[in-house]
DORORO-150604 format. One line per field, with one value per residue: residue in one letter; residue number from 1; x, y, z of N, C-alpha, C in turn. Coordinates in pm, whole numbers, plus 50000, padded with zeros to 5 digits. Layout:
resn: (A_...)
resi: (NUM_...)
nx: (X_...)
ny: (Y_...)
nz: (Z_...)
cax: (X_...)
cay: (Y_...)
caz: (Z_...)
cx: (X_...)
cy: (Y_...)
cz: (Z_...)
This chain:
resn: (M_G_E_Q_K_G_Q_T_M_S_D_H_C_L_L_Q_A_R_G_L_N_K_Q_F_G_A_V_V_A_A_S_D_L_N_I_A_I_R_A_G_E_R_V_S_L_I_G_S_N_G_A_G_K_T_T_F_V_N_M_I_T_G_Y_V_K_P_D_S_G_S_I_E_L_D_G_Q_P_M_G_S_F_T_P_R_Q_I_M_R_L_G_V_A_R_S_F_Q_I_P_Q_L_Y_P_S_L_S_V_L_D_N_M_L_V_A_L_A_C_H_D_N_R_L_S_L_W_R_T_A_H_S_S_S_A_R_D_R_A_E_Q_V_L_A_R_F_R_L_L_D_L_C_H_R_R_V_G_E_L_P_G_G_M_R_K_L_L_D_I_A_L_A_M_T_G_E_P_R_L_L_L_L_D_E_P_T_S_G_V_A_A_E_E_K_F_P_M_M_D_T_V_M_Q_A_L_N_D_Q_P_L_T_T_L_F_V_E_H_D_M_D_I_V_S_R_Y_C_D_R_V_I_A_F_Y_S_G_R_V_I_A_D_D_V_P_S_V_A_L_A_Q_A_D_V_R_R_Y_V_T_G_E_T_H_A)
resi: (1_2_3_4_5_6_7_8_9_10_11_12_13_14_15_16_17_18_19_20_21_22_23_24_25_26_27_28_29_30_31_32_33_34_35_36_37_38_39_40_41_42_43_44_45_46_47_48_49_50_51_52_53_54_55_56_57_58_59_60_61_62_63_64_65_66_67_68_69_70_71_72_73_74_75_76_77_78_79_80_81_82_83_84_85_86_87_88_89_90_91_92_93_94_95_96_97_98_99_100_101_102_103_104_105_106_107_108_109_110_111_112_113_114_115_116_117_118_119_120_121_122_123_124_125_126_127_128_129_130_131_132_133_134_135_136_137_138_139_140_141_142_143_144_145_146_147_148_149_150_151_152_153_154_155_156_157_158_159_160_161_162_163_164_165_166_167_168_169_170_171_172_173_174_175_176_177_178_179_180_181_182_183_184_185_186_187_188_189_190_191_192_193_194_195_196_197_198_199_200_201_202_203_204_205_206_207_208_209_210_211_212_213_214_215_216_217_218_219_220_221_222_223_224_225_226_227_228_229_230_231_232_233_234_235_236_237_238_239_240_241_242_243_244_245_246_247_248_249_250_251_252_253_254_255_256_257_258_259)
nx: (20307_20121_20015_19800_19832_19928_19992_20178_20280_20342_20522_20383_20144_19814_19554_19468_19353_19274_19266_18987_18653_18370_18023_17740_17473_17499_17670_18000_18162_18372_18698_18925_19059_19346_19456_19668_19663_19849_19931_19826_19805_19665_19398_19274_18983_18873_18669_18433_18067_17960_18192_18325_18411_18261_18157_18411_18425_18210_18240_18476_18343_18173_17915_17854_17920_18224_18233_18445_18804_18983_18992_19179_19225_19514_19623_19396_19153_18864_18612_18414_18288_18041_17893_17887_18050_18300_18308_18375_18629_18757_18708_18541_18284_18165_17847_17764_17484_17419_17376_17167_16960_16717_16543_16641_16872_17201_17413_17233_17221_17512_17529_17359_17508_17733_17585_17505_17762_17875_17742_17483_17160_16955_16907_16855_16995_17263_17237_17213_17455_17774_18012_17969_17867_18092_18259_18132_18107_18401_18448_18291_18407_18655_18562_18468_18215_18093_17968_17739_17608_17313_17179_16928_16935_16817_16829_17070_17293_17434_17693_17755_17632_17759_17991_17897_17807_18066_18169_18023_18127_18366_18338_18410_18700_18819_19077_19072_18926_18641_18535_18259_18216_18270_18240_18013_17713_17775_17816_17992_18169_18192_18323_18612_18681_18523_18669_18937_18864_18789_19018_19214_19071_19133_19386_19466_19467_19617_19554_19391_19279_19050_18903_18620_18580_18470_18529_18804_18974_18945_19070_19336_19440_19434_19475_19748_19747_19623_19372_19237_18951_18780_18534_18512_18782_19115_19280_19460_19747_19864_20074_19861_19950_20084_19890_19665_19713_19761_19688_19450_19317_19252_19072_18886_18802_18820_18727_18879_19018_19266_19548)
ny: (96158_96342_96444_96293_95992_95776_95513_95219_95025_94690_94390_94175_93980_94047_94005_93828_93801_93580_93547_93613_93612_93728_93727_93919_93839_93971_94117_94185_94197_94126_94061_93835_93907_94002_94063_94178_94273_94427_94396_94673_94857_95141_95143_95297_95218_95285_95416_95410_95425_95092_94973_94756_94800_94783_94525_94395_94442_94301_94067_93998_94040_93815_93860_93835_93567_93449_93383_93219_93154_93260_93372_93463_93514_93600_93381_93205_93027_93178_93150_92952_93085_93226_93540_93609_93433_93534_93786_93700_93591_93860_94053_94377_94557_94897_95065_95233_95346_95438_95167_95161_95216_95445_95549_95441_95549_95690_95532_95320_95217_95120_94924_94731_94657_94560_94341_94191_94094_93966_93756_93744_93699_93848_94196_94353_94246_94310_94554_94660_94558_94645_94594_94580_94830_95003_94931_94994_95272_95338_95319_95469_95705_95706_95776_96032_96072_96031_96253_96257_96037_95979_96077_96065_95844_95956_96198_96307_96456_96399_96334_96260_96045_95872_95835_95717_95441_95363_95317_95118_94907_94847_94766_94481_94485_94456_94316_94379_94638_94747_95036_95148_95413_95633_95918_95979_96138_96318_96664_96929_97073_96919_96673_96667_96691_96482_96260_96297_96252_95961_95841_95906_95767_95481_95481_95357_95102_94809_94784_94715_94883_94912_95129_95254_95504_95810_96073_96237_96425_96312_96064_96125_96217_96056_95767_95523_95379_95331_95157_95128_95060_94975_94860_94554_94513_94594_94888_95041_95062_95209_95416_95740_95970_95870_95668_95826_96002_95836_95759_95592_95634_95901_95917_95702_95714_95975_96160_96344_96528_96569_96776)
nz: (96064_96131_96462_96576_96577_96791_96841_96855_96633_96506_96386_96344_96198_96238_96125_95848_95512_95253_94915_94878_94771_94652_94531_94459_94324_93979_94067_94142_94453_94589_94465_94455_94704_94905_95172_95439_95792_96017_96371_96553_96369_96220_95995_95712_95499_95199_94928_94653_94690_94683_94630_94771_95012_95251_95231_95269_95548_95652_95589_95756_96008_96000_95917_95635_95458_95259_94922_94837_94955_95242_95582_95872_96201_96374_96296_96343_96159_96041_95899_95925_96128_96332_96392_96674_96774_96655_96740_97020_96972_96997_96831_96707_96620_96520_96388_96076_96110_96439_96669_96897_97198_97198_97377_97628_97891_97874_97993_98085_97839_97816_98009_97896_97671_97833_97967_97714_97680_97875_97858_98012_98133_98236_98256_98468_98679_98624_98590_98886_98963_99114_99014_98732_98688_98730_98563_98322_98369_98359_98056_97949_98071_97937_97688_97736_97820_98032_98191_98096_98150_98259_98082_97833_97519_97290_97303_97248_97059_96735_96712_96961_96974_96781_96934_97173_97046_96970_97199_97338_97139_97255_97506_97549_97528_97271_97045_96789_96575_96428_96251_96092_95882_96082_96092_95946_95922_96107_96244_96046_96272_96468_96386_96413_96675_96764_96658_96754_97047_97015_96905_97111_97316_97244_97243_97480_97495_97380_97015_96712_96450_96202_95945_95777_95577_95412_95418_95306_95467_95736_95695_95598_95832_96044_95991_95962_95710_95371_95251_94930_94746_94463_94269_94375_94397_94518_94467_94583_94803_95083_95274_95343_95226_94957_94890_94848_94658_94392_94099_94008_94254_94251_94037_94063_94350_94519_94326_94197_93905_93692_93613)
cax: (20180_20003_20015_19707_19875_20029_19974_20298_20270_20428_20538_20278_20005_19694_19424_19492_19262_19346_19181_18839_18583_18211_17919_17570_17417_17604_17785_18107_18176_18515_18754_19072_19141_19455_19493_19708_19708_19958_19874_19853_19757_19518_19382_19130_18910_18818_18635_18297_17957_17932_18347_18333_18479_18179_18143_18500_18399_18135_18323_18569_18254_18094_17756_17853_18044_18278_18213_18560_18896_19013_19026_19258_19249_19610_19625_19310_19040_18724_18515_18272_18237_17920_17947_17912_18191_18399_18312_18455_18787_18818_18665_18443_18243_18056_17776_17712_17382_17450_17272_17142_16847_16703_16481_16725_17007_17359_17459_17167_17287_17635_17494_17301_17621_17807_17499_17520_17899_17887_17635_17385_17020_16891_16980_16840_17098_17383_17220_17245_17592_17853_18139_17930_17841_18221_18333_18047_18148_18537_18479_18227_18503_18712_18515_18430_18045_18048_17887_17607_17531_17187_17086_16861_17020_16735_16857_17188_17347_17494_17859_17767_17571_17845_18084_17840_17849_18188_18212_17962_18193_18482_18315_18477_18817_18851_19189_19036_18776_18606_18439_18196_18172_18237_18205_17898_17603_17810_17822_18135_18247_18195_18389_18770_18682_18492_18770_19019_18794_18809_19169_19272_19038_19187_19542_19474_19494_19677_19425_19409_19148_19006_18762_18561_18560_18437_18593_18973_19048_18964_19169_19465_19514_19389_19515_19877_19761_19512_19340_19136_18879_18705_18500_18562_18953_19209_19356_19590_19764_20002_20053_19804_20013_20074_19774_19571_19792_19754_19577_19341_19241_19182_18985_18768_18739_18840_18686_18980_19065_19417_19551)
cay: (96186_96383_96399_96228_95868_95751_95374_95157_94889_94562_94324_94063_93985_94003_93947_93780_93762_93537_93502_93641_93629_93736_93813_93938_93814_93995_94253_94159_94291_94111_93999_93794_94019_93949_94162_94142_94394_94403_94452_94805_94933_95193_95146_95312_95168_95383_95361_95499_95351_94965_94932_94635_94804_94727_94396_94325_94460_94223_93936_93982_94010_93691_93901_93767_93465_93473_93277_93132_93231_93224_93472_93417_93612_93571_93264_93111_93044_93234_93133_92915_93119_93312_93703_93614_93380_93615_93866_93621_93605_93983_94131_94437_94699_95019_95074_95357_95414_95372_95048_95214_95235_95573_95551_95431_95643_95634_95445_95155_95135_95079_94801_94630_94612_94460_94202_94100_94035_93845_93630_93762_93693_93964_94317_94369_94191_94359_94703_94652_94506_94761_94550_94637_94992_95067_94872_95094_95424_95350_95306_95616_95819_95717_95850_96162_96056_95965_96321_96231_95896_95985_96133_95948_95849_96018_96337_96339_96498_96259_96313_96186_95902_95791_95770_95593_95332_95308_95306_94993_94796_94853_94681_94345_94486_94382_94332_94451_94726_94798_95152_95183_95560_95723_96072_96005_96195_96398_96797_96923_97089_96784_96553_96649_96665_96358_96167_96311_96153_95843_95796_95907_95628_95388_95498_95320_94987_94764_94771_94758_94956_94931_95210_95283_95647_95904_96176_96225_96487_96247_95946_96171_96273_95974_95664_95506_95312_95319_95051_95177_94964_94970_94733_94466_94514_94665_94961_95103_95020_95263_95536_95799_96044_95813_95591_95904_96066_95757_95801_95559_95660_96028_95915_95635_95741_96110_96220_96457_96547_96587_96907)
caz: (95964_96246_96618_96667_96560_96892_96868_96820_96523_96528_96258_96394_96140_96337_96043_95690_95405_95110_94800_94886_94644_94708_94450_94474_94183_93856_94151_94226_94572_94626_94358_94495_94799_94968_95271_95614_95869_96160_96508_96614_96277_96183_95846_95635_95382_95136_94778_94653_94731_94622_94597_94836_95172_95375_95223_95335_95675_95697_95600_95864_96091_96014_95883_95497_95405_95101_94810_94833_94990_95396_95687_95981_96303_96460_96253_96376_96059_96111_95783_95967_96276_96371_96433_96785_96799_96599_96848_97100_96949_97014_96676_96741_96531_96534_96245_96022_96199_96573_96701_97043_97251_97212_97510_97746_97921_97811_98137_98060_97682_97823_98084_97812_97595_97893_97997_97627_97629_97981_97852_98145_98076_98334_98239_98627_98757_98561_98651_99027_99016_99140_98915_98617_98698_98751_98409_98218_98381_98306_97944_97961_98088_97836_97560_97760_97803_98169_98252_98002_98173_98277_97958_97729_97427_97201_97316_97245_96928_96634_96735_97090_96952_96723_97031_97239_96984_96959_97341_97351_97109_97352_97645_97563_97531_97154_96972_96642_96604_96297_96252_95982_95868_96225_96092_95864_95982_96249_96217_96025_96358_96546_96341_96427_96809_96808_96621_96861_97137_96993_96902_97221_97408_97182_97273_97640_97511_97255_96921_96558_96390_96057_95960_95668_95585_95287_95437_95312_95569_95862_95657_95593_95965_96165_95971_95923_95588_95335_95137_94847_94714_94344_94178_94470_94403_94595_94362_94630_94967_95121_95357_95313_95140_94873_94837_94789_94522_94277_93963_94020_94360_94235_93920_94107_94442_94540_94216_94119_93774_93647_93575)
cx: (20062_20008_19924_19759_19954_20041_20098_20229_20352_20423_20474_20179_19890_19565_19483_19387_19329_19258_19061_18754_18415_18135_17799_17485_17518_17720_17898_18159_18338_18594_18897_19145_19234_19495_19555_19735_19758_19881_19921_19856_19628_19489_19257_19092_18838_18767_18486_18173_17972_18088_18383_18418_18389_18153_18283_18491_18316_18143_18401_18483_18185_17929_17769_17969_18079_18237_18349_18681_18903_19042_19059_19290_19372_19630_19518_19205_18945_18620_18398_18205_18117_17963_17955_18034_18309_18410_18394_18607_18845_18813_18557_18411_18168_17970_17760_17618_17376_17341_17277_17003_16802_16623_16540_16852_17138_17408_17371_17226_17457_17628_17441_17407_17682_17694_17527_17664_17929_17796_17496_17236_16952_17008_16965_16939_17243_17359_17265_17390_17701_17991_18102_17935_17998_18270_18262_18087_18307_18550_18406_18311_18598_18678_18440_18280_18006_17929_17754_17534_17401_17106_17030_16905_16969_16743_16959_17214_17425_17626_17841_17707_17670_17951_18055_17836_17948_18221_18186_18053_18333_18465_18373_18620_18886_18988_19197_18919_18790_18496_18380_18147_18156_18205_18088_17754_17634_17836_17977_18213_18287_18280_18551_18763_18639_18600_18896_18983_18847_18958_19234_19212_19115_19317_19565_19490_19539_19529_19468_19286_19138_18864_18722_18535_18549_18514_18752_19039_19060_19058_19324_19537_19501_19440_19671_19885_19623_19497_19226_19057_18795_18641_18522_18724_18995_19297_19469_19612_19883_19952_19944_19823_20040_19987_19694_19615_19779_19671_19443_19234_19175_19113_18868_18721_18721_18757_18761_19023_19190_19423_19627)
cy: (96238_96342_96298_96048_95831_95615_95306_95035_94799_94489_94222_94082_93964_93919_93932_93754_93718_93524_93499_93699_93635_93820_93814_93953_93854_94092_94188_94265_94262_94026_93933_93866_93926_94061_94152_94271_94348_94468_94607_94903_95015_95247_95218_95262_95263_95356_95419_95372_95224_94913_94791_94654_94761_94584_94314_94309_94362_94068_93904_93955_93894_93718_93841_93705_93484_93357_93169_93239_93188_93372_93425_93544_93555_93417_93159_93135_93088_93228_93068_92970_93230_93440_93727_93538_93436_93731_93833_93622_93764_94075_94217_94540_94803_95000_95232_95437_95338_95267_95076_95219_95367_95608_95551_95539_95578_95522_95291_95120_95059_94932_94709_94556_94496_94309_94096_94020_93953_93758_93627_93776_93786_94072_94377_94357_94259_94499_94715_94584_94617_94738_94644_94774_95060_95032_94983_95255_95446_95390_95456_95760_95837_95794_95953_96158_96043_96130_96313_96101_95876_96057_96046_95985_95960_96153_96381_96397_96383_96226_96236_96037_95796_95739_95708_95466_95267_95260_95153_94896_94783_94768_94559_94355_94421_94405_94389_94522_94767_94923_95161_95306_95612_95844_96065_96060_96328_96554_96822_96988_97018_96709_96552_96633_96534_96262_96181_96240_96011_95789_95798_95794_95516_95352_95411_95160_94943_94731_94800_94776_94965_95028_95260_95438_95720_96023_96183_96328_96412_96121_96013_96180_96167_95835_95641_95458_95349_95246_95095_95029_95036_94853_94578_94436_94607_94742_95049_95047_95077_95355_95645_95890_96023_95741_95716_96009_95974_95781_95733_95577_95805_96011_95839_95658_95866_96201_96345_96444_96578_96692_96878)
cz: (96063_96381_96688_96653_96673_96925_96803_96733_96554_96392_96263_96286_96222_96211_95886_95621_95284_95034_94831_94779_94706_94557_94454_94351_94058_93941_94179_94334_94633_94527_94423_94587_94866_95066_95388_95671_95964_96255_96538_96498_96265_96029_95802_95529_95325_94975_94771_94677_94636_94569_94654_94951_95223_95359_95287_95490_95716_95684_95711_95969_96126_95923_95714_95485_95244_95047_94802_94893_95161_95454_95815_96069_96398_96423_96242_96246_96118_96031_95841_96082_96255_96371_96569_96832_96737_96709_96991_97100_96954_96884_96735_96645_96573_96388_96210_96097_96306_96614_96882_97065_97284_97346_97629_97759_97860_97892_98110_97909_97736_97912_97985_97747_97709_97941_97864_97606_97725_97958_97975_98070_98141_98333_98386_98697_98727_98606_98795_99058_99008_99029_98788_98571_98660_98615_98312_98218_98375_98148_97898_97967_97966_97702_97598_97789_97940_98237_98194_98025_98190_98171_97877_97602_97311_97202_97273_97066_96847_96685_96854_97076_96899_96852_97102_97173_96971_97096_97363_97288_97197_97444_97653_97519_97401_97126_96850_96642_96451_96281_96119_95948_96012_96229_96007_95968_96099_96177_96180_96145_96451_96504_96369_96597_96871_96782_96708_97013_97110_97004_97040_97340_97343_97219_97403_97628_97385_97164_96809_96531_96260_96067_95797_95673_95445_95314_95424_95433_95706_95812_95672_95764_96072_96116_95946_95755_95535_95234_95056_94761_94569_94291_94252_94452_94475_94478_94420_94761_94996_95231_95281_95208_94985_94781_94757_94681_94401_94194_93955_94124_94334_94110_93993_94261_94519_94428_94158_93982_93780_93581_93430)
């Protein structure tokens, strides 16, 4: 399914969600979700706005607690954990709107992320640590951002800011990475080069990746599996060519009409 997918999957289940339910008032965001993600998979979560995909990501990362059900990472229950505790287990995420310091340089943003990951109270000490700078520069090099390390983040185009946000999530060498609409706000001519860079960088270490995405060209090219959401339920779960062809997905997600 495309030369971009170079990571090897295993039969080991890394993430297991059982019977997840979540309501916000009268809105059902998750209805008895049962989802298992194998180690090494690249999975795209698709669905219209409000379908439940971002709520699922927020439950995995601890920002939203399910009303019922359980979530396990490598067999360890995560239901009572805070987002920081879940991060310590090896779960990282980037956001639809990059969470960056626009007035700081690219390198300084990386050093802030490293200081937070290492529980350092002083960015000054981190910034003057040769080991921290080496680590920051290694991650930036993987994402082809090293030449921009002294540029102010606010001066960067949208694609570069997205890359940096994902690079920040990689400072802790996670086992599970969640990307929230990585190509949102990125110019059309930037999206494929940007995703090529991301996937090549992720190939450098064993990693399971879930990404929320609305662009079906990105979904088809970069993921091994598609999970489609509608009204808090999973309506399809298969390889892209099969999932995207299903009638409910065409009706409720991609908006295609039948001939």
